[in-house]
PDB file of N, CA, C and O in Angstrom, chain B, residues numbered from 101:
ATOM      1  N   MET B 101      27.342  98.324 145.698  1.00  0.00           N
ATOM      2  CA  MET B 101      28.587  97.246 144.848  1.00  0.00           C
ATOM      3  C   MET B 101      28.980  98.616 143.464  1.00  0.00           C
ATOM      4  O   MET B 101      28.136  99.322 142.913  1.00  0.00           O
ATOM      5  N   SER B 102      30.228  98.626 143.259  1.00  0.00           N
ATOM      6  CA  SER B 102      30.809  99.211 142.640  1.00  0.00           C
ATOM      7  C   SER B 102      30.966  98.933 141.255  1.00  0.00           C
ATOM      8  O   SER B 102      30.921  97.705 141.177  1.00  0.00           O
ATOM      9  N   THR B 103      31.171  99.552 139.789  1.00  0.00           N
ATOM     10  CA  THR B 103      31.696  99.072 138.755  1.00  0.00           C
ATOM     11  C   THR B 103      32.709  99.730 138.067  1.00  0.00           C
ATOM     12  O   THR B 103      32.804 100.935 138.303  1.00  0.00           O
ATOM     13  N   LEU B 104      33.367  99.318 137.399  1.00  0.00           N
ATOM     14  CA  LEU B 104      34.468  99.742 136.844  1.00  0.00           C
ATOM     15  C   LEU B 104      34.208 100.167 135.598  1.00  0.00           C
ATOM     16  O   LEU B 104      33.363  99.669 134.854  1.00  0.00           O
ATOM     17  N   VAL B 105      35.426 101.744 135.165  1.00  0.00           N
ATOM     18  CA  VAL B 105      35.037 101.815 134.066  1.00  0.00           C
ATOM     19  C   VAL B 105      36.245 101.903 133.230  1.00  0.00           C
ATOM     20  O   VAL B 105      37.238 102.309 133.833  1.00  0.00           O
ATOM     21  N   ALA B 106      36.406 101.603 131.914  1.00  0.00           N
ATOM     22  CA  ALA B 106      37.363 101.447 131.292  1.00  0.00           C
ATOM     23  C   ALA B 106      37.493 102.783 130.656  1.00  0.00           C
ATOM     24  O   ALA B 106      36.616 103.312 129.974  1.00  0.00           O
ATOM     25  N   THR B 107      39.119 103.486 131.043  1.00  0.00           N
ATOM     26  CA  THR B 107      39.802 104.542 130.575  1.00  0.00           C
ATOM     27  C   THR B 107      41.137 104.169 129.780  1.00  0.00           C
ATOM     28  O   THR B 107      41.700 103.099 130.015  1.00  0.00           O
ATOM     29  N   SER B 108      41.443 104.723 129.197  1.00  0.00           N
ATOM     30  CA  SER B 108      42.664 104.694 128.054  1.00  0.00           C
ATOM     31  C   SER B 108      43.682 105.215 129.411  1.00  0.00           C
ATOM     32  O   SER B 108      43.437 105.702 130.515  1.00  0.00           O
ATOM     33  N   ALA B 109      45.076 104.782 128.594  1.00  0.00           N
ATOM     34  CA  ALA B 109      46.473 105.030 128.904  1.00  0.00           C
ATOM     35  C   ALA B 109      46.266 106.438 128.986  1.00  0.00           C
ATOM     36  O   ALA B 109      45.565 107.128 128.246  1.00  0.00           O
ATOM     37  N   PRO B 110      47.117 106.878 130.201  1.00  0.00           N
ATOM     38  CA  PRO B 110      47.837 108.459 129.865  1.00  0.00           C
ATOM     39  C   PRO B 110      48.563 108.585 128.555  1.00  0.00           C
ATOM     40  O   PRO B 110      49.317 107.762 128.036  1.00  0.00           O
ATOM     41  N   GLU B 111      48.148 109.931 128.054  1.00  0.00           N
ATOM     42  CA  GLU B 111      48.934 109.962 126.820  1.00  0.00           C
ATOM     43  C   GLU B 111      50.018 110.979 126.947  1.00  0.00           C
ATOM     44  O   GLU B 111      50.295 111.700 125.990  1.00  0.00           O
ATOM     45  N   ALA B 112      50.607 111.062 128.024  1.00  0.00           N
ATOM     46  CA  ALA B 112      51.588 112.336 128.599  1.00  0.00           C
ATOM     47  C   ALA B 112      53.443 110.556 128.348  1.00  0.00           C
ATOM     48  O   ALA B 112      54.588 110.632 127.902  1.00  0.00           O
ATOM     49  N   ARG B 113      52.965 109.882 128.694  1.00  0.00           N
ATOM     50  CA  ARG B 113      54.094 108.745 128.947  1.00  0.00           C
ATOM     51  C   ARG B 113      53.969 108.024 127.683  1.00  0.00           C
ATOM     52  O   ARG B 113      55.034 107.443 127.475  1.00  0.00           O
ATOM     53  N   SER B 114      53.014 107.786 126.630  1.00  0.00           N
ATOM     54  CA  SER B 114      53.000 106.763 125.738  1.00  0.00           C
ATOM     55  C   SER B 114      53.375 107.651 124.368  1.00  0.00           C
ATOM     56  O   SER B 114      53.597 106.958 123.375  1.00  0.00           O
ATOM     57  N   SER B 115      53.472 109.099 124.194  1.00  0.00           N
ATOM     58  CA  SER B 115      54.000 109.946 122.935  1.00  0.00           C
ATOM     59  C   SER B 115      54.718 109.776 122.685  1.00  0.00           C
ATOM     60  O   SER B 115      55.375 109.427 123.665  1.00  0.00           O
ATOM     61  N   GLN B 116      55.368 109.746 121.697  1.00  0.00           N
ATOM     62  CA  GLN B 116      56.445 109.589 120.776  1.00  0.00           C
ATOM     63  C   GLN B 116      58.020 110.381 121.651  1.00  0.00           C
ATOM     64  O   GLN B 116      59.056 109.944 122.153  1.00  0.00           O
ATOM     65  N   GLY B 117      57.552 111.387 121.486  1.00  0.00           N
ATOM     66  CA  GLY B 117      58.370 112.343 122.516  1.00  0.00           C
ATOM     67  C   GLY B 117      59.073 111.879 123.552  1.00  0.00           C
ATOM     68  O   GLY B 117      60.290 111.949 123.723  1.00  0.00           O
ATOM     69  N   PHE B 118      58.203 111.371 124.282  1.00  0.00           N
ATOM     70  CA  PHE B 118      58.872 111.201 125.678  1.00  0.00           C
ATOM     71  C   PHE B 118      59.288 109.592 125.738  1.00  0.00           C
ATOM     72  O   PHE B 118      59.680 109.081 126.787  1.00  0.00           O
ATOM     73  N   ARG B 119      59.145 108.774 124.361  1.00  0.00           N
ATOM     74  CA  ARG B 119      60.100 107.382 124.335  1.00  0.00           C
ATOM     75  C   ARG B 119      61.375 108.113 123.301  1.00  0.00           C
ATOM     76  O   ARG B 119      62.051 107.132 122.992  1.00  0.00           O
ATOM     77  N   VAL B 120      61.796 108.928 122.859  1.00  0.00           N
ATOM     78  CA  VAL B 120      62.682 109.488 122.448  1.00  0.00           C
ATOM     79  C   VAL B 120      63.379 110.109 123.790  1.00  0.00           C
ATOM     80  O   VAL B 120      64.360 109.484 124.195  1.00  0.00           O
ATOM     81  N   ALA B 121      63.127 110.848 124.260  1.00  0.00           N
ATOM     82  CA  ALA B 121      63.461 111.414 125.536  1.00  0.00           C
ATOM     83  C   ALA B 121      64.384 110.087 126.831  1.00  0.00           C
ATOM     84  O   ALA B 121      65.383 110.275 127.526  1.00  0.00           O
ATOM     85  N   MET B 122      63.654 109.048 126.715  1.00  0.00           N
ATOM     86  CA  MET B 122      64.273 108.228 127.532  1.00  0.00           C
ATOM     87  C   MET B 122      65.119 107.412 126.906  1.00  0.00           C
ATOM     88  O   MET B 122      65.629 106.554 127.626  1.00  0.00           O
ATOM     89  N   LEU B 123      65.336 107.418 126.100  1.00  0.00           N
ATOM     90  CA  LEU B 123      66.309 106.742 124.651  1.00  0.00           C
ATOM     91  C   LEU B 123      67.687 107.906 124.815  1.00  0.00           C
ATOM     92  O   LEU B 123      68.871 107.764 124.510  1.00  0.00           O
ATOM     93  N   LEU B 124      67.161 108.739 125.251  1.00  0.00           N
ATOM     94  CA  LEU B 124      68.419 109.803 124.491  1.00  0.00           C
ATOM     95  C   LEU B 124      69.552 109.743 125.089  1.00  0.00           C
ATOM     96  O   LEU B 124      70.603 109.930 124.476  1.00  0.00           O
ATOM     97  N   PRO B 125      69.500 109.447 126.493  1.00  0.00           N
ATOM     98  CA  PRO B 125      70.668 109.933 127.138  1.00  0.00           C
ATOM     99  C   PRO B 125      71.603 108.160 127.345  1.00  0.00           C
ATOM    100  O   PRO B 125      72.773 108.218 127.724  1.00  0.00           O
ATOM    101  N   GLY B 126      71.073 106.962 127.112  1.00  0.00           N
ATOM    102  CA  GLY B 126      71.845 106.082 127.036  1.00  0.00           C
ATOM    103  C   GLY B 126      72.215 106.172 125.513  1.00  0.00           C
ATOM    104  O   GLY B 126      73.388 105.855 125.316  1.00  0.00           O
ATOM    105  N   ALA B 127      71.411 106.576 124.213  1.00  0.00           N
ATOM    106  CA  ALA B 127      72.657 106.429 123.041  1.00  0.00           C
ATOM    107  C   ALA B 127      73.449 107.735 122.715  1.00  0.00           C
ATOM    108  O   ALA B 127      74.054 107.967 121.668  1.00  0.00           O
ATOM    109  N   LEU B 128      73.308 108.720 124.046  1.00  0.00           N
ATOM    110  CA  LEU B 128      74.429 109.827 123.788  1.00  0.00           C
ATOM    111  C   LEU B 128      75.829 109.164 124.270  1.00  0.00           C
ATOM    112  O   LEU B 128      76.973 109.326 123.845  1.00  0.00           O
ATOM    113  N   VAL B 129      75.173 108.139 125.601  1.00  0.00           N
ATOM    114  CA  VAL B 129      76.465 107.710 126.407  1.00  0.00           C
ATOM    115  C   VAL B 129      77.459 106.986 125.713  1.00  0.00           C
ATOM    116  O   VAL B 129      78.680 107.017 125.870  1.00  0.00           O
ATOM    117  N   THR B 130      76.510 106.079 124.622  1.00  0.00           N
ATOM    118  CA  THR B 130      77.120 104.935 123.713  1.00  0.00           C
ATOM    119  C   THR B 130      78.054 105.361 122.521  1.00  0.00           C
ATOM    120  O   THR B 130      79.098 104.832 122.138  1.00  0.00           O
ATOM    121  N   LEU B 131      77.260 106.679 121.947  1.00  0.00           N
ATOM    122  CA  LEU B 131      78.069 107.372 121.228  1.00  0.00           C
ATOM    123  C   LEU B 131      79.013 107.733 121.397  1.00  0.00           C
ATOM    124  O   LEU B 131      79.824 107.504 120.499  1.00  0.00           O
ATOM    125  N   LEU B 132      79.471 108.455 122.539  1.00  0.00           N
ATOM    126  CA  LEU B 132      80.580 109.212 123.099  1.00  0.00           C
ATOM    127  C   LEU B 132      81.320 107.961 123.480  1.00  0.00           C
ATOM    128  O   LEU B 132      82.478 108.018 123.069  1.00  0.00           O
ATOM    129  N   LEU B 133      81.107 107.095 123.984  1.00  0.00           N
ATOM    130  CA  LEU B 133      81.844 105.680 124.150  1.00  0.00           C
ATOM    131  C   LEU B 133      82.624 105.425 122.628  1.00  0.00           C
ATOM    132  O   LEU B 133      83.847 105.454 122.487  1.00  0.00           O
ATOM    133  N   ILE B 134      81.823 105.221 121.744  1.00  0.00           N
ATOM    134  CA  ILE B 134      82.375 104.552 120.717  1.00  0.00           C
ATOM    135  C   ILE B 134      83.326 105.734 119.994  1.00  0.00           C
ATOM    136  O   ILE B 134      84.424 105.409 119.543  1.00  0.00           O
ATOM    137  N   LEU B 135      82.980 106.744 119.930  1.00  0.00           N
ATOM    138  CA  LEU B 135      83.694 108.041 119.386  1.00  0.00           C
ATOM    139  C   LEU B 135      84.832 108.010 119.954  1.00  0.00           C
ATOM    140  O   LEU B 135      85.821 108.172 119.239  1.00  0.00           O
ATOM    141  N   PHE B 136      84.978 107.826 121.191  1.00  0.00           N
ATOM    142  CA  PHE B 136      86.040 108.111 122.370  1.00  0.00           C
ATOM    143  C   PHE B 136      87.285 106.837 121.459  1.00  0.00           C
ATOM    144  O   PHE B 136      88.337 107.028 120.849  1.00  0.00           O
ATOM    145  N   ALA B 137      86.334 105.334 121.845  1.00  0.00           N
ATOM    146  CA  ALA B 137      87.295 104.302 121.540  1.00  0.00           C
ATOM    147  C   ALA B 137      88.098 104.626 119.763  1.00  0.00           C
ATOM    148  O   ALA B 137      89.293 104.505 119.494  1.00  0.00           O
ATOM    149  N   LEU B 138      87.194 104.965 118.996  1.00  0.00           N
ATOM    150  CA  LEU B 138      88.086 105.562 117.476  1.00  0.00           C
ATOM    151  C   LEU B 138      88.923 106.565 117.464  1.00  0.00           C
ATOM    152  O   LEU B 138      89.878 106.666 116.694  1.00  0.00           O
ATOM    153  N   GLY B 139      88.596 107.371 118.334  1.00  0.00           N
ATOM    154  CA  GLY B 139      89.870 108.584 118.582  1.00  0.00           C
ATOM    155  C   GLY B 139      90.960 108.240 119.029  1.00  0.00           C
ATOM    156  O   GLY B 139      92.077 108.662 118.730  1.00  0.00           O
ATOM    157  N   LEU B 140      90.555 107.186 120.018  1.00  0.00           N
ATOM    158  CA  LEU B 140      92.167 106.489 120.757  1.00  0.00           C
ATOM    159  C   LEU B 140      93.004 105.770 119.605  1.00  0.00           C
ATOM    160  O   LEU B 140      94.181 105.979 119.313  1.00  0.00           O
ATOM    161  N   VAL B 141      92.120 104.884 119.029  1.00  0.00           N
ATOM    162  CA  VAL B 141      92.761 103.815 118.079  1.00  0.00           C
ATOM    163  C   VAL B 141      93.215 105.188 116.692  1.00  0.00           C
ATOM    164  O   VAL B 141      94.221 105.259 115.986  1.00  0.00           O
ATOM    165  N   LEU B 142      92.367 105.816 116.736  1.00  0.00           N
ATOM    166  CA  LEU B 142      93.323 106.532 115.354  1.00  0.00           C
ATOM    167  C   LEU B 142      94.692 107.219 116.078  1.00  0.00           C
ATOM    168  O   LEU B 142      95.793 107.283 115.531  1.00  0.00           O
ATOM    169  N   PHE B 143      94.455 107.589 117.081  1.00  0.00           N
ATOM    170  CA  PHE B 143      95.500 108.604 117.719  1.00  0.00           C
ATOM    171  C   PHE B 143      97.176 107.164 117.906  1.00  0.00           C
ATOM    172  O   PHE B 143      98.267 107.475 117.427  1.00  0.00           O
ATOM    173  N   LEU B 144      97.035 106.166 118.428  1.00  0.00           N
ATOM    174  CA  LEU B 144      97.938 105.647 118.439  1.00  0.00           C
ATOM    175  C   LEU B 144      98.076 104.567 117.255  1.00  0.00           C
ATOM    176  O   LEU B 144      98.804 103.576 117.322  1.00  0.00           O
ATOM    177  N   ALA B 145      97.282 104.903 116.182  1.00  0.00           N
ATOM    178  CA  ALA B 145      97.434 104.463 114.766  1.00  0.00           C
ATOM    179  C   ALA B 145      98.589 105.717 113.792  1.00  0.00           C
ATOM    180  O   ALA B 145      99.382 105.413 112.901  1.00  0.00           O
ATOM    181  N   PHE B 146      98.389 106.715 114.191  1.00  0.00           N
ATOM    182  CA  PHE B 146      99.505 107.600 114.235  1.00  0.00           C
ATOM    183  C   PHE B 146     100.885 108.408 114.628  1.00  0.00           C
ATOM    184  O   PHE B 146     101.448 109.327 114.032  1.00  0.00           O
ATOM    185  N   ARG B 147     101.226 107.718 115.867  1.00  0.00           N
ATOM    186  CA  ARG B 147     101.785 107.627 116.624  1.00  0.00           C
ATOM    187  C   ARG B 147     102.970 107.110 116.697  1.00  0.00           C
ATOM    188  O   ARG B 147     103.014 105.883 116.788  1.00  0.00           O
ATOM    189  N   GLY B 148     104.170 107.822 116.681  1.00  0.00           N
ATOM    190  CA  GLY B 148     105.225 106.977 116.256  1.00  0.00           C
ATOM    191  C   GLY B 148     105.774 106.028 117.216  1.00  0.00           C
ATOM    192  O   GLY B 148     105.406 106.076 118.390  1.00  0.00           O
ATOM    193  N   ASN B 149     106.691 105.101 116.781  1.00  0.00           N
ATOM    194  CA  ASN B 149     107.138 103.954 117.911  1.00  0.00           C
ATOM    195  C   ASN B 149     108.028 104.117 118.332  1.00  0.00           C
ATOM    196  O   ASN B 149     108.704 103.198 117.869  1.00  0.00           O
ATOM    197  N   ASP B 150     108.814 104.829 119.131  1.00  0.00           N
ATOM    198  CA  ASP B 150     110.258 105.237 119.476  1.00  0.00           C
ATOM    199  C   ASP B 150     110.269 104.728 121.158  1.00  0.00           C
ATOM    200  O   ASP B 150     111.327 104.854 121.774  1.00  0.00           O
ATOM    201  N   GLY B 151     109.164 104.205 121.795  1.00  0.00           N
ATOM    202  CA  GLY B 151     109.213 103.503 123.171  1.00  0.00           C
ATOM    203  C   GLY B 151     109.248 104.478 123.922  1.00  0.00           C
ATOM    204  O   GLY B 151     109.209 103.989 125.051  1.00  0.00           O
ATOM    205  N   SER B 152     109.318 106.017 124.044  1.00  0.00           N
ATOM    206  CA  SER B 152     108.752 106.910 124.629  1.00  0.00           C
ATOM    207  C   SER B 152     107.217 106.899 124.887  1.00  0.00           C
ATOM    208  O   SER B 152     106.371 106.672 124.022  1.00  0.00           O
ATOM    209  N   LEU B 153     107.011 107.135 126.003  1.00  0.00           N
ATOM    210  CA  LEU B 153     105.454 107.402 126.206  1.00  0.00           C
ATOM    211  C   LEU B 153     104.597 108.666 125.733  1.00  0.00           C
ATOM    212  O   LEU B 153     103.466 108.617 125.249  1.00  0.00           O
ATOM    213  N   LEU B 154     105.226 109.604 125.929  1.00  0.00           N
ATOM    214  CA  LEU B 154     104.270 110.757 125.224  1.00  0.00           C
ATOM    215  C   LEU B 154     105.241 111.638 124.213  1.00  0.00           C
ATOM    216  O   LEU B 154     104.767 112.615 123.633  1.00  0.00           O
ATOM    217  N   GLY B 155     106.755 111.209 124.010  1.00  0.00           N
ATOM    218  CA  GLY B 155     107.933 112.221 123.314  1.00  0.00           C
ATOM    219  C   GLY B 155     107.639 111.613 121.789  1.00  0.00           C
ATOM    220  O   GLY B 155     108.575 111.697 120.993  1.00  0.00           O
ATOM    221  N   ALA B 156     106.693 111.152 121.446  1.00  0.00           N
ATOM    222  CA  ALA B 156     106.508 110.401 119.907  1.00  0.00           C
ATOM    223  C   ALA B 156     105.959 111.420 119.214  1.00  0.00           C
ATOM    224  O   ALA B 156     105.017 111.987 119.767  1.00  0.00           O
ATOM    225  N   GLY B 157     106.449 111.979 117.664  1.00  0.00           N
ATOM    226  CA  GLY B 157     105.425 112.765 116.939  1.00  0.00           C
ATOM    227  C   GLY B 157     104.496 111.729 116.489  1.00  0.00           C
ATOM    228  O   GLY B 157     104.251 110.569 116.821  1.00  0.00           O
ATOM    229  N   PHE B 158     104.050 112.589 115.581  1.00  0.00           N
ATOM    230  CA  PHE B 158     102.969 111.635 114.186  1.00  0.00           C
ATOM    231  C   PHE B 158     103.307 111.407 113.235  1.00  0.00           C
ATOM    232  O   PHE B 158     103.914 112.313 112.663  1.00  0.00           O
ATOM    233  N   THR B 159     103.191 110.554 112.759  1.00  0.00           N
ATOM    234  CA  THR B 159     103.935 109.911 111.121  1.00  0.00           C
ATOM    235  C   THR B 159     102.796 109.014 110.380  1.00  0.00           C
ATOM    236  O   THR B 159     101.689 108.748 110.848  1.00  0.00           O
ATOM    237  N   VAL B 160     103.251 108.656 109.272  1.00  0.00           N
ATOM    238  CA  VAL B 160     102.967 107.577 108.517  1.00  0.00           C
ATOM    239  C   VAL B 160     103.016 106.434 108.096  1.00  0.00           C
ATOM    240  O   VAL B 160     102.244 105.683 107.500  1.00  0.00           O
ATOM    241  N   ALA B 161     104.439 106.366 108.637  1.00  0.00           N
ATOM    242  CA  ALA B 161     104.974 105.201 109.033  1.00  0.00           C
ATOM    243  C   ALA B 161     104.412 104.052 109.111  1.00  0.00           C
ATOM    244  O   ALA B 161     104.623 103.072 108.397  1.00  0.00           O
ATOM    245  N   ASN B 162     103.370 104.208 110.368  1.00  0.00           N
ATOM    246  CA  ASN B 162     102.667 102.502 110.186  1.00  0.00           C
ATOM    247  C   ASN B 162     101.868 102.110 109.135  1.00  0.00           C
ATOM    248  O   ASN B 162     101.657 100.930 108.854  1.00  0.00           O
ATOM    249  N   PHE B 163     101.364 103.170 108.475  1.00  0.00           N
ATOM    250  CA  PHE B 163     100.807 102.510 107.371  1.00  0.00           C
ATOM    251  C   PHE B 163     101.322 101.970 105.942  1.00  0.00           C
ATOM    252  O   PHE B 163     100.968 101.186 105.062  1.00  0.00           O
ATOM    253  N   VAL B 164     102.412 102.898 106.254  1.00  0.00           N
ATOM    254  CA  VAL B 164     103.471 102.253 105.078  1.00  0.00           C
ATOM    255  C   VAL B 164     104.141 100.798 105.109  1.00  0.00           C
ATOM    256  O   VAL B 164     104.219 100.040 104.143  1.00  0.00           O
ATOM    257  N   THR B 165     104.769 100.472 106.843  1.00  0.00           N
ATOM    258  CA  THR B 165     104.782  99.164 106.798  1.00  0.00           C
ATOM    259  C   THR B 165     103.367  98.526 106.792  1.00  0.00           C
ATOM    260  O   THR B 165     103.546  97.518 106.108  1.00  0.00           O
ATOM    261  N   VAL B 166     102.504  98.534 107.039  1.00  0.00           N
ATOM    262  CA  VAL B 166     101.371  97.733 106.822  1.00  0.00           C
ATOM    263  C   VAL B 166     101.293  97.589 105.576  1.00  0.00           C
ATOM    264  O   VAL B 166     100.805  96.459 105.549  1.00  0.00           O
ATOM    265  N   VAL B 167     101.415  97.901 104.461  1.00  0.00           N
ATOM    266  CA  VAL B 167     101.046  97.790 103.255  1.00  0.00           C
ATOM    267  C   VAL B 167     102.142  97.525 102.477  1.00  0.00           C
ATOM    268  O   VAL B 167     101.963  97.206 101.302  1.00  0.00           O
ATOM    269  N   SER B 168     103.430  97.616 103.009  1.00  0.00           N
ATOM    270  CA  SER B 168     105.001  97.036 102.441  1.00  0.00           C
ATOM    271  C   SER B 168     105.162  96.269 102.517  1.00  0.00           C
ATOM    272  O   SER B 168     105.692  95.639 101.602  1.00  0.00           O
ATOM    273  N   ASP B 169     104.763  95.617 103.906  1.00  0.00           N
ATOM    274  CA  ASP B 169     105.367  94.313 104.497  1.00  0.00           C
ATOM    275  C   ASP B 169     104.519  92.772 104.053  1.00  0.00           C
ATOM    276  O   ASP B 169     103.374  92.733 104.505  1.00  0.00           O
ATOM    277  N   PRO B 170     104.816  91.907 103.486  1.00  0.00           N
ATOM    278  CA  PRO B 170     104.305  90.868 102.991  1.00  0.00           C
ATOM    279  C   PRO B 170     103.645  90.407 104.198  1.00  0.00           C
ATOM    280  O   PRO B 170     102.471  90.058 104.072  1.00  0.00           O
ATOM    281  N   LEU B 171     104.301  90.326 105.596  1.00  0.00           N
ATOM    282  CA  LEU B 171     103.630  89.570 106.406  1.00  0.00           C
ATOM    283  C   LEU B 171     102.299  89.917 106.881  1.00  0.00           C
ATOM    284  O   LEU B 171     101.430  89.104 107.196  1.00  0.00           O
ATOM    285  N   TYR B 172     102.192  91.355 106.911  1.00  0.00           N
ATOM    286  CA  TYR B 172     100.664  91.819 107.220  1.00  0.00           C
ATOM    287  C   TYR B 172      99.605  91.286 105.726  1.00  0.00           C
ATOM    288  O   TYR B 172      98.432  90.994 105.959  1.00  0.00           O
ATOM    289  N   TRP B 173      99.945  91.233 104.785  1.00  0.00           N
ATOM    290  CA  TRP B 173      98.879  90.896 103.804  1.00  0.00           C
ATOM    291  C   TRP B 173      98.638  89.404 104.236  1.00  0.00           C
ATOM    292  O   TRP B 173      97.548  89.026 104.665  1.00  0.00           O
ATOM    293  N   THR B 174      99.714  88.593 104.095  1.00  0.00           N
ATOM    294  CA  THR B 174      99.371  87.566 105.027  1.00  0.00           C
ATOM    295  C   THR B 174      98.415  86.491 105.885  1.00  0.00           C
ATOM    296  O   THR B 174      97.754  85.455 105.811  1.00  0.00           O
ATOM    297  N   VAL B 175      98.869  87.557 106.748  1.00  0.00           N
ATOM    298  CA  VAL B 175      98.010  87.480 107.911  1.00  0.00           C
ATOM    299  C   VAL B 175      96.342  88.384 108.191  1.00  0.00           C
ATOM    300  O   VAL B 175      95.500  88.155 109.059  1.00  0.00           O
ATOM    301  N   THR B 176      96.329  89.575 106.938  1.00  0.00           N
ATOM    302  CA  THR B 176      95.106  89.990 106.521  1.00  0.00           C
ATOM    303  C   THR B 176      94.390  88.900 105.851  1.00  0.00           C
ATOM    304  O   THR B 176      93.217  88.890 106.225  1.00  0.00           O
ATOM    305  N   LEU B 177      94.634  88.047 105.065  1.00  0.00           N
ATOM    306  CA  LEU B 177      94.576  87.375 103.769  1.00  0.00           C
ATOM    307  C   LEU B 177      93.937  85.940 104.677  1.00  0.00           C
ATOM    308  O   LEU B 177      93.010  85.240 104.270  1.00  0.00           O
ATOM    309  N   ARG B 178      94.594  85.760 105.809  1.00  0.00           N
ATOM    310  CA  ARG B 178      94.365  84.259 106.604  1.00  0.00           C
ATOM    311  C   ARG B 178      93.013  84.683 107.250  1.00  0.00           C
ATOM    312  O   ARG B 178      92.020  84.174 106.730  1.00  0.00           O
ATOM    313  N   SER B 179      92.841  85.384 108.115  1.00  0.00           N
ATOM    314  CA  SER B 179      92.126  86.077 108.852  1.00  0.00           C
ATOM    315  C   SER B 179      90.924  86.450 108.222  1.00  0.00           C
ATOM    316  O   SER B 179      89.946  86.125 108.895  1.00  0.00           O
ATOM    317  N   LEU B 180      90.596  87.141 106.936  1.00  0.00           N
ATOM    318  CA  LEU B 180      89.684  87.112 106.030  1.00  0.00           C
ATOM    319  C   LEU B 180      89.173  85.617 105.768  1.00  0.00           C
ATOM    320  O   LEU B 180      88.009  85.302 106.018  1.00  0.00           O
ATOM    321  N   ILE B 181      89.929  84.887 105.348  1.00  0.00           N
ATOM    322  CA  ILE B 181      89.582  83.238 104.979  1.00  0.00           C
ATOM    323  C   ILE B 181      88.729  82.920 106.242  1.00  0.00           C
ATOM    324  O   ILE B 181      87.518  82.703 106.289  1.00  0.00           O
ATOM    325  N   ILE B 182      89.675  82.942 107.295  1.00  0.00           N
ATOM    326  CA  ILE B 182      89.072  81.730 108.819  1.00  0.00           C
ATOM    327  C   ILE B 182      87.331  83.224 109.037  1.00  0.00           C
ATOM    328  O   ILE B 182      86.217  82.703 109.091  1.00  0.00           O
ATOM    329  N   ALA B 183      87.379  84.286 109.094  1.00  0.00           N
ATOM    330  CA  ALA B 183      86.094  84.863 109.032  1.00  0.00           C
ATOM    331  C   ALA B 183      85.280  84.250 108.186  1.00  0.00           C
ATOM    332  O   ALA B 183      84.541  83.481 108.800  1.00  0.00           O
ATOM    333  N   ALA B 184      85.023  84.257 106.603  1.00  0.00           N
ATOM    334  CA  ALA B 184      84.301  83.654 105.761  1.00  0.00           C
ATOM    335  C   ALA B 184      83.995  82.521 106.358  1.00  0.00           C
ATOM    336  O   ALA B 184      82.818  82.487 106.717  1.00  0.00           O
ATOM    337  N   LEU B 185      84.588  81.617 106.590  1.00  0.00           N
ATOM    338  CA  LEU B 185      84.778  80.221 106.905  1.00  0.00           C
ATOM    339  C   LEU B 185      83.965  80.065 108.012  1.00  0.00           C
ATOM    340  O   LEU B 185      83.063  79.227 108.036  1.00  0.00           O
ATOM    341  N   VAL B 186      84.216  80.807 108.927  1.00  0.00           N
ATOM    342  CA  VAL B 186      83.024  81.130 110.318  1.00  0.00           C
ATOM    343  C   VAL B 186      81.909  81.364 110.152  1.00  0.00           C
ATOM    344  O   VAL B 186      81.022  80.717 110.710  1.00  0.00           O
ATOM    345  N   THR B 187      81.637  82.554 109.170  1.00  0.00           N
ATOM    346  CA  THR B 187      80.105  82.946 108.942  1.00  0.00           C
ATOM    347  C   THR B 187      79.185  81.847 107.974  1.00  0.00           C
ATOM    348  O   THR B 187      77.979  81.608 108.044  1.00  0.00           O
ATOM    349  N   LEU B 188      80.351  81.203 106.934  1.00  0.00           N
ATOM    350  CA  LEU B 188      79.395  80.432 106.153  1.00  0.00           C
ATOM    351  C   LEU B 188      78.870  79.155 107.495  1.00  0.00           C
ATOM    352  O   LEU B 188      77.702  78.794 107.629  1.00  0.00           O
ATOM    353  N   ALA B 189      79.757  78.770 108.151  1.00  0.00           N
ATOM    354  CA  ALA B 189      79.677  77.602 109.186  1.00  0.00           C
ATOM    355  C   ALA B 189      78.298  78.038 110.306  1.00  0.00           C
ATOM    356  O   ALA B 189      77.584  77.143 110.758  1.00  0.00           O
ATOM    357  N   THR B 190      78.053  79.567 110.672  1.00  0.00           N
ATOM    358  CA  THR B 190      77.455  79.914 111.657  1.00  0.00           C
ATOM    359  C   THR B 190      76.026  79.663 110.416  1.00  0.00           C
ATOM    360  O   THR B 190      75.146  78.881 110.776  1.00  0.00           O
ATOM    361  N   VAL B 191      75.895  80.279 109.159  1.00  0.00           N
ATOM    362  CA  VAL B 191      74.627  80.250 108.554  1.00  0.00           C
ATOM    363  C   VAL B 191      74.240  78.914 108.337  1.00  0.00           C
ATOM    364  O   VAL B 191      73.128  78.426 108.532  1.00  0.00           O
ATOM    365  N   VAL B 192      75.260  78.367 107.914  1.00  0.00           N
ATOM    366  CA  VAL B 192      74.769  76.707 107.634  1.00  0.00           C
ATOM    367  C   VAL B 192      73.843  75.814 108.834  1.00  0.00           C
ATOM    368  O   VAL B 192      72.807  75.176 108.649  1.00  0.00           O
ATOM    369  N   THR B 193      74.766  76.060 110.362  1.00  0.00           N
ATOM    370  CA  THR B 193      74.325  75.749 111.254  1.00  0.00           C
ATOM    371  C   THR B 193      72.928  76.179 111.799  1.00  0.00           C
ATOM    372  O   THR B 193      72.140  75.407 112.346  1.00  0.00           O
ATOM    373  N   ALA B 194      72.702  77.619 111.562  1.00  0.00           N
ATOM    374  CA  ALA B 194      71.761  78.288 111.997  1.00  0.00           C
ATOM    375  C   ALA B 194      70.371  78.502 110.703  1.00  0.00           C
ATOM    376  O   ALA B 194      69.427  79.244 110.976  1.00  0.00           O
ATOM    377  N   TYR B 195      70.421  77.886 109.571  1.00  0.00           N
ATOM    378  CA  TYR B 195      69.631  77.647 108.978  1.00  0.00           C
ATOM    379  C   TYR B 195      68.683  76.542 109.287  1.00  0.00           C
ATOM    380  O   TYR B 195      69.021  75.360 109.353  1.00  0.00           O
ATOM    381  N   PRO B 196      67.281  77.067 109.502  1.00  0.00           N
ATOM    382  CA  PRO B 196      66.378  76.337 110.033  1.00  0.00           C
ATOM    383  C   PRO B 196      66.136  75.239 108.810  1.00  0.00           C
ATOM    384  O   PRO B 196      65.309  74.337 108.945  1.00  0.00           O
TER     385      PRO B 196
END
């Protein structure tokens, strides 16, 4: 009859460097996708709105419109109030 001898786990796969190396590709892809989305939003925010696909230049007129038009302030304030109410309802509902 044979006896079992307890051995420890291999150190190569349980090291901190191996864990970081396994997480690195996913983290890099996630970071690149977030940066791409942020760049696209910034590109569209500064792009002119003349109806053409590629011919519009860059301008800050979109930001001037957002700051100066009262409709945008009303919509933003209403959105913040709704977000606060939903957050409060979630906290009250989830509190044990």
